[in-house]
N, C-alpha and C positions, 0 to 999 in steps of 0.2 A: 503494500500500499504506499502511496505517496500523495502529496497535494500540488496543485498548481492552479494559477489564475489565467482566465481567458480574456482577451483584449476585446471590449464591446466596440471599439473603433475599427477593428480588423479581427473578425472571428476566426480567422485562420492561425492567429498568433497567440501562442501560450508563453507563460513565464517558464523558466527552468523548473524541474521538480524540486520540491523541498519537503521537509517533514516526512522523510522516509521512515516507514514502519509506524506512522501515525494514522490512525483510522477516524472515519466520520468528522472531518475537520470542519470547523466553523470560524468565519473570519469576523473580526470587529475592529473598527478603526476609531481612534480618539487622538485628536491633535495630530494627524499625519503619522501616528504610530499604530501599526497593525498588531493585533493580538489574535492569535489562532489557537483554539481549544480543540482537543480531541482526546482519545484515549490510546492505550498501548496494544489493544487488540479488539476485535469485535466481540464485545462482551467482556472487555478487560476490567481489571480490578481497581483501576485508578484513572483519573482525568489528568491531563497534562496541558502544558501552555508553552507556546513559542512566540517570539516577538521579532519585529523588523521595522527599520525606519526607511528602508529603501526597496523592499521587495526582493532583495538579492541575498543580503547577509542575514541569517537568522540565528537566534539563540539556540542553545540545546534545550530539548524538552525538559521541562521542570514540573514535577507532580504537585498539583494544587489541591486535589480532593481525593480521598480514598476511604474505604471502611472494610471492616471484616465481612468476607462473603459477598462484596459488592460485584455486580456484573453490569458494567456500564456501556451506554451506547451514545446517543446524541447529546450535543450541547447547544445553547443559544444564548446570546448575551445582548444586554442593552444598557444604557445609561438611564438613571433614574434620579434626577436632582443632583445631589452631591455625592452619589455613590453609584456603583455599578452592580448589576444583578445578573447572575448566571443561572440558567436552568439546566439541569442535568437529568438524564433518563436512565433509570436502573431496571433491570430485570429481575435481579435477586439482590439480597435475600428475601424469602418469602414473608418473614415477620416484619420487613420494613415496607415492602411494596404493596402488600395486601393481595386481593384476590385477582387483580390484574398484573400480568408479569411485566408490563412496561409502564412505569409510573414516573411522574416528574417531580424533582425536588429542587430546591432554590437555595442559592448561596449569595453573599453579598460581599463587596469589597470597596474600600475607599481609595486604594492606590493601584488597583489592577494588577496586584501581585499577590496579596494575602487574601485568602477567601475563607469565609466562615459560613457553615450551613445555618440557614434560617429555621428556627425551631418552629414546627407546625406548619410550615409553608410546603404545601403538597398539592398535587393535582392528578387525578386519574387512578386512585386505588381501586375503583370499581368499574372503570371504563378505559378504552384504548386512547392514547394521546401521542402517537408516533409522529415523527417528522416535525419537530417543534420549531417554532419562531416566536420570539418574545420581543415586544416593543413597549415604550412608555411615553404617554402623552398626558399633560394636564392632570397628574394625579392618578391616572389609570394605567394599569398594566394590561396589554392585550396579548393573548396567547393564541396563535394559530396552530392547528394540529389537524391530523388525519382522523377521519371518523368513517365507519362502515363496515362491510363484510364481504366475503368472496362471492355471495350470492347476488347482492344487490349493488355491488361496487364500492369503492371508497372516494370520498370527496373532502375538501378542506373546510373546516368550520373555524370559528373564533370565540373565545371567551375572554371576559375582562374581570379584573379584580383591583380593589384599592390596597389589599393587604397581602396578596398572595395566598390567602387562606379560604376566603369566601369568594365563589367564582359564579358568574352569570354568563350563560350561553346565549349567543345570539340566535334568533330564529331564522336568520338568512344563511344560505350556503355561500361560502366565499367563491369557490370554484368547483365545478363538476367536470368530469371527463366528457369528451365529445370528439367527433371527427376532426375538429379544427387543431387538436393537438398534434396531428400528423403533417401539418402544413410544413414544407421545407423552407428553411431560411434562405433567402437568395444570396447571402454572402458566404455560405458554406458550400464547398464542393463535395457532393455525395457521389459515390460510386453507383453504378447501376445495382450491385448486389446490395448496398446499403438502402437504396430506394425501395427495392423490393422487400427487404426485411422490414422497413418501416411501415410499408403499405399493408403487410400481412400480420403486423404485430397486434396481439391481443391488447386491448386497452379497457381496464375497468378502474383506473386509479389516477388521480392527480394528488401529489403529495409533496412534502419536503420543500415547501416554500421559502424563499428569501428575497427580500427586495430592498431597494434603496432609491432615492431621487437621483435622476441623472438626465441631463438634456432637457429639463423642463417637464419631465414626466416621472411617473413612478414605475420602475423597471422591476419585473419580478421573474425569477428563474424557478422552475419547478420540474418535477419528475413526473412522467406518465408511463403506463405499462400495465403488466399483469400482477404486480405487487407480489411476485414470486421470484424476482431476481432478473427478469427481462425488463429493464427500465431505460427510458430515454429522457434526455434533458431538453427542455423547451423554454421560450420566453414569452412574457406577456407584459402588457403595459396598461396604464391607466392615466388619464388625464386629471391628475389631482396631486396633492402632497400626500406624504405617509400619514400624517396626522388626519387629514380629511378621510382618507381611505378607511383607517381604523375606527374613527367615530362614526362613519356612515352605517356600520353594521348594528348600531344601537340606537338609530333614530326611527 
């Protein structure tokens, strides 16, 4: 496993690989300083952090969170006033995660280096919360995640909270899977074999959203596919700010 960035001005260009042997990477930027979180294995026992000021030179992975019997997966981070909040996904131990094997917990930091798990802050002990994305605006935390099943398919939903303990689910679906997911980006050179594979791919899922404001729009990357390992990356966009987007699902 390794990580890399793709250039949105030239989708054929990638940065050099970094974070070798890090899994499920998540990127966060603060004052032109990039922090990437991930773990040491798929279901690893600890979460790690690497940093860069130029996207070329990276620090060595540093363990920031771990626990006895932990089985870790995704992370997502946001700034919330004078602190930073990290959500991290655990599949085990059962006594911590509850009846659902993929549960979200939260940690906070004031310096982007030292993290402390927030007591009682948890989401999804009795329902699935995969593919997380956390944002914060005007006193509200917005948590985007996957919801669904293999019979009816999987789609993206959003919940909000003021304290990371009490959550309200929006009645609106953020994004559902559809034929438009398979549209080929004009800047990407696909081979005939790739075009045929995409056209024939089973699609019952949109998940793993991440977005940022760029070029006057809100750009979103997401994954679509069969939610069994055959996944494809796609782009979406909205003509609004990130805050407007988050708040719109609760109006």
